Backbone as ProteinMPNN parsed JSONL, in Angstrom:
{"seq_chain_A": "XXXXXXXXXXXXXXXXXXXXXXXXXXXXXXXXXXXXXXXXXXXXXXXXXXXXXXXXXXXXXXXXXXXXXXXXXXXXXXXXXXXXX", "coords_chain_A": {"N_chain_A": [[6.149, -3.036, 16.829], [7.875, -4.182, 15.172], [9.128, -2.139, 14.808], [10.651, -2.241, 17.728], [11.864, -4.429, 17.921], [13.759, -4.182, 16.017], [15.354, -2.368, 17.131], [16.009, -3.283, 19.215], [18.089, -5.326, 18.865], [20.211, -3.492, 17.966], [20.561, -2.518, 20.21], [23.477, -2.92, 21.661], [26.24, -2.715, 20.342], [28.641, -1.934, 18.298], [30.369, 0.828, 17.083], [32.458, 2.722, 14.208], [34.678, 5.133, 15.556], [36.527, 8.124, 14.324], [39.221, 10.197, 15.457], [40.569, 13.27, 14.821], [43.077, 14.908, 15.024], [43.301, 18.542, 15.34], [45.083, 21.329, 13.93], [44.802, 23.464, 15.034], [44.24, 23.155, 17.269], [41.957, 21.085, 19.336], [39.68, 18.455, 18.175], [38.042, 16.9, 15.446], [36.147, 14.646, 15.063], [34.617, 11.76, 13.859], [31.957, 9.486, 12.805], [31.759, 7.042, 10.781], [30.134, 4.97, 10.197], [27.305, 6.409, 10.589], [27.54, 7.97, 9.29], [28.005, 10.395, 10.646], [29.462, 13.486, 12.518], [31.361, 15.54, 14.412], [32.795, 17.702, 17.016], [35.33, 18.507, 19.274], [36.994, 20.752, 21.562], [38.592, 18.943, 23.514], [39.987, 16.126, 23.518], [38.46, 14.295, 25.015], [36.119, 15.67, 25.21], [35.049, 16.01, 22.638], [35.007, 12.597, 22.191], [32.335, 12.691, 24.251], [30.362, 14.565, 22.239], [31.075, 12.518, 20.336], [29.163, 10.482, 20.598], [26.85, 11.495, 21.773], [25.989, 12.608, 19.3], [25.602, 10.102, 17.607], [23.889, 8.512, 18.776], [21.351, 10.605, 18.73], [21.317, 10.476, 15.998], [20.764, 7.273, 15.412], [18.217, 7.462, 16.979], [17.174, 9.345, 14.392], [17.167, 7.732, 12.519], [15.607, 5.338, 13.54], [12.745, 6.953, 13.657], [12.306, 7.024, 11.06], [12.12, 4.688, 10.257], [14.274, 3.08, 9.448], [16.556, 1.695, 10.524], [18.489, -0.202, 10.109], [19.294, 0.257, 7.375], [21.263, 1.866, 8.315], [23.507, 1.748, 8.47], [27.099, 1.384, 6.842], [28.961, -0.542, 4.576], [31.945, -1.259, 4.916], [33.337, -0.105, 5.923], [36.523, 1.363, 7.262], [37.656, 0.621, 10.938], [38.958, 2.081, 13.342], [38.747, 3.224, 16.397], [36.959, 2.071, 18.095], [33.259, 2.519, 19.821], [31.558, 1.463, 22.466], [27.926, 1.039, 22.637], [25.178, 2.23, 24.672], [21.593, 2.038, 23.94]], "CA_chain_A": [[6.657, -4.536, 17.97], [8.619, -4.623, 14.214], [10.44, -1.357, 15.543], [11.264, -3.034, 19.176], [12.937, -5.462, 17.334], [15.104, -3.348, 15.38], [15.825, -1.248, 18.219], [16.73, -4.53, 20.357], [19.058, -6.108, 17.791], [21.221, -2.638, 17.694], [20.858, -1.877, 21.5], [24.48, -2.991, 22.01], [26.667, -2.452, 18.917], [29.938, -0.777, 17.969], [30.634, 1.613, 15.751], [33.433, 3.527, 14.33], [34.907, 6.641, 15.552], [38.028, 8.33, 13.937], [39.712, 11.366, 15.686], [41.397, 13.888, 13.626], [43.415, 16.66, 15.755], [43.509, 19.74, 14.209], [46.451, 22.362, 14.137], [44.683, 24.93, 15.786], [43.658, 22.322, 18.966], [40.729, 20.22, 19.476], [39.519, 17.488, 17.718], [37.158, 16.719, 14.321], [35.678, 13.321, 15.123], [33.532, 11.051, 12.903], [31.392, 8.026, 12.365], [31.505, 6.614, 9.762], [28.753, 3.899, 9.725], [26.155, 6.54, 10.491], [27.936, 9.435, 8.416], [28.02, 11.52, 12.097], [30.052, 14.047, 12.427], [31.225, 16.766, 15.395], [34.197, 18.119, 16.854], [35.776, 19.197, 20.545], [38.265, 21.535, 22.487], [39.731, 18.08, 24.41], [39.227, 14.435, 23.009], [37.378, 13.667, 25.969], [35.048, 16.582, 24.92], [35.237, 15.458, 20.997], [34.347, 11.677, 22.314], [31.264, 12.837, 24.436], [29.942, 15.305, 21.583], [30.354, 12.382, 19.228], [28.118, 9.832, 21.448], [25.271, 12.278, 21.421], [25.398, 12.682, 17.607], [25.201, 8.842, 17.48], [22.683, 8.84, 19.38], [20.427, 11.458, 17.95], [21.349, 9.297, 14.386], [19.866, 6.273, 15.306], [17.051, 8.155, 16.769], [16.614, 9.96, 13.465], [16.5, 6.547, 11.504], [14.5, 4.838, 14.125], [11.86, 7.538, 13.144], [12.226, 7.063, 9.39], [12.404, 2.874, 10.365], [15.09, 2.772, 8.436], [18.224, 1.7, 11.863], [18.639, -1.707, 9.34], [20.119, 0.603, 6.423], [22.257, 3.172, 8.215], [24.949, 1.332, 8.669], [27.706, 1.443, 5.545], [29.396, -1.361, 4.746], [33.836, -1.655, 4.315], [34.18, 1.145, 6.83], [37.623, 1.15, 8.254], [37.97, 0.847, 12.119], [39.837, 3.036, 13.858], [38.311, 3.177, 17.267], [35.248, 1.239, 18.618], [32.851, 2.864, 21.481], [30.059, 0.564, 23.188], [26.843, 2.601, 22.841], [23.617, 0.962, 24.978], [20.817, 2.237, 23.667]], "C_chain_A": [[7.432, -4.83, 16.611], [9.987, -3.608, 14.711], [11.352, -1.5, 16.684], [12.224, -3.773, 18.583], [13.985, -4.979, 16.887], [15.63, -2.5, 16.336], [16.899, -2.48, 18.61], [18.167, -5.213, 19.649], [20.439, -5.03, 17.675], [21.177, -1.984, 18.914], [22.273, -2.068, 22.036], [25.511, -3.481, 20.963], [28.05, -1.752, 19.321], [30.189, -0.018, 17.047], [32.012, 2.252, 15.655], [33.737, 4.636, 14.733], [36.022, 6.935, 15.244], [38.398, 9.732, 14.343], [40.677, 12.12, 14.745], [41.564, 15.132, 14.46], [43.713, 17.529, 14.72], [44.824, 20.815, 14.754], [45.943, 23.124, 14.72], [44.26, 25.147, 17.29], [42.488, 21.694, 18.516], [40.845, 18.926, 18.443], [38.367, 17.254, 16.857], [36.774, 15.147, 14.908], [34.045, 12.546, 14.149], [33.141, 9.685, 13.253], [31.091, 6.956, 11.455], [30.254, 5.778, 8.932], [27.723, 5.031, 9.663], [26.412, 8.215, 9.88], [27.868, 10.844, 9.878], [29.239, 12.145, 12.009], [30.444, 15.595, 13.598], [32.967, 16.697, 15.668], [34.134, 18.371, 18.397], [36.769, 20.158, 20.95], [39.523, 20.393, 23.006], [39.195, 17.03, 23.509], [38.532, 14.092, 24.186], [36.054, 14.467, 25.523], [34.41, 16.058, 23.24], [34.313, 14.167, 21.186], [32.89, 11.618, 23.23], [30.105, 13.372, 23.162], [29.743, 14.101, 20.451], [29.193, 11.041, 19.81], [26.834, 10.261, 21.478], [24.777, 12.745, 20.377], [24.749, 11.094, 16.741], [23.764, 8.508, 17.879], [21.245, 9.397, 18.893], [19.991, 10.699, 16.475], [20.698, 8.567, 14.434], [18.179, 6.399, 15.623], [15.854, 8.502, 15.934], [15.97, 8.81, 12.377], [15.384, 5.669, 12.029], [12.904, 5.433, 13.408], [11.458, 6.954, 11.949], [12.06, 5.271, 9.23], [13.143, 2.345, 9.588], [16.367, 2.819, 9.185], [19.132, 0.544, 10.972], [19.898, -1.018, 8.315], [21.128, 1.733, 6.755], [23.431, 2.786, 8.864], [25.906, 1.018, 7.334], [28.471, 0.053, 6.107], [30.877, -0.945, 3.99], [34.175, -0.728, 5.016], [35.317, 0.519, 7.179], [37.21, 1.572, 9.806], [39.194, 1.527, 12.965], [40.211, 3.074, 15.532], [36.629, 2.83, 17.415], [34.96, 2.309, 19.882], [31.763, 2.093, 21.025], [28.794, 1.43, 23.03], [25.366, 1.471, 23.39], [22.612, 2.06, 24.812], [19.15, 2.05, 23.927]], "O_chain_A": [[7.842, -5.987, 16.702], [11.167, -3.894, 14.914], [12.502, -1.064, 16.73], [13.418, -3.635, 18.849], [15.103, -5.291, 17.297], [16.619, -1.868, 15.966], [18.107, -2.589, 18.399], [19.174, -5.481, 20.306], [21.543, -5.482, 17.374], [21.69, -0.865, 18.931], [22.462, -1.341, 23.012], [25.581, -4.694, 20.763], [28.381, -1.201, 20.371], [30.178, -0.548, 15.936], [32.718, 2.385, 16.654], [32.988, 5.488, 14.256], [36.883, 6.196, 15.722], [37.922, 10.599, 13.61], [41.467, 11.538, 14.003], [40.765, 16.05, 14.648], [44.203, 17.352, 13.605], [45.293, 20.892, 15.889], [46.797, 23.865, 15.206], [44.052, 26.081, 18.064], [42.089, 21.798, 17.356], [41.913, 18.494, 18.008], [37.352, 17.401, 17.537], [37.845, 14.607, 15.187], [32.877, 12.902, 13.994], [33.844, 8.885, 13.87], [30.179, 6.134, 11.546], [29.722, 5.83, 7.823], [27.017, 4.886, 8.665], [25.732, 9.235, 9.996], [27.678, 12.05, 9.722], [30.159, 11.526, 11.474], [29.751, 16.606, 13.49], [33.906, 16.14, 15.099], [33.011, 18.458, 18.894], [37.636, 20.111, 20.077], [40.74, 20.575, 23.008], [38.137, 17.095, 22.883], [37.766, 13.176, 23.89], [34.983, 13.862, 25.499], [33.223, 15.813, 23.027], [33.181, 14.169, 20.701], [32.215, 10.605, 23.049], [29.062, 12.728, 23.05], [28.783, 14.175, 19.684], [28.284, 10.848, 19.002], [25.847, 9.562, 21.254], [23.641, 13.195, 20.221], [23.943, 10.934, 15.825], [22.769, 8.302, 17.184], [20.238, 8.709, 18.724], [18.885, 10.44, 16.002], [19.742, 8.664, 13.663], [17.234, 5.871, 15.036], [14.639, 8.363, 16.074], [14.934, 8.819, 11.713], [14.441, 5.28, 11.34], [12.101, 4.708, 12.822], [10.355, 6.423, 11.817], [11.9, 4.729, 8.136], [12.892, 1.287, 9.012], [17.244, 3.62, 8.863], [20.344, 0.44, 11.157], [21.058, -1.428, 8.302], [21.719, 2.406, 5.911], [24.15, 3.42, 9.636], [25.322, 0.213, 6.608], [28.618, -0.378, 7.251], [30.988, -0.467, 2.861], [35.336, -0.337, 4.895], [35.325, -0.69, 7.411], [36.575, 2.605, 10.02], [40.355, 1.118, 12.936], [41.346, 3.003, 16.004], [35.573, 3.261, 16.954], [35.784, 2.806, 20.649], [31.208, 1.972, 19.934], [28.849, 2.606, 23.387], [24.81, 0.503, 22.87], [22.754, 3.043, 25.539], [18.342, 2.596, 23.175]]}, "name": "protein", "num_of_chains": 1, "seq": "XXXXXXXXXXXXXXXXXXXXXXXXXXXXXXXXXXXXXXXXXXXXXXXXXXXXXXXXXXXXXXXXXXXXXXXXXXXXXXXXXXXXX"}
């Protein structure tokens, strides 16, 4: 029951995503709050990949009953994505 309450709290939240264009092409993208990193050949692919990484990280934190501690404070927000989980 506690786990469900934690999940409900974070079902709709905004997380930062920062995209770094690479000189060789493509993008590296990070989610600072969850320490997630991925890349893609296009912006759209990078966005799709970081959303998948975010979902996997949230599941991992849930498994550890540690979701509330997953978020770092003081991260700068460059772009926000809204997720439903």
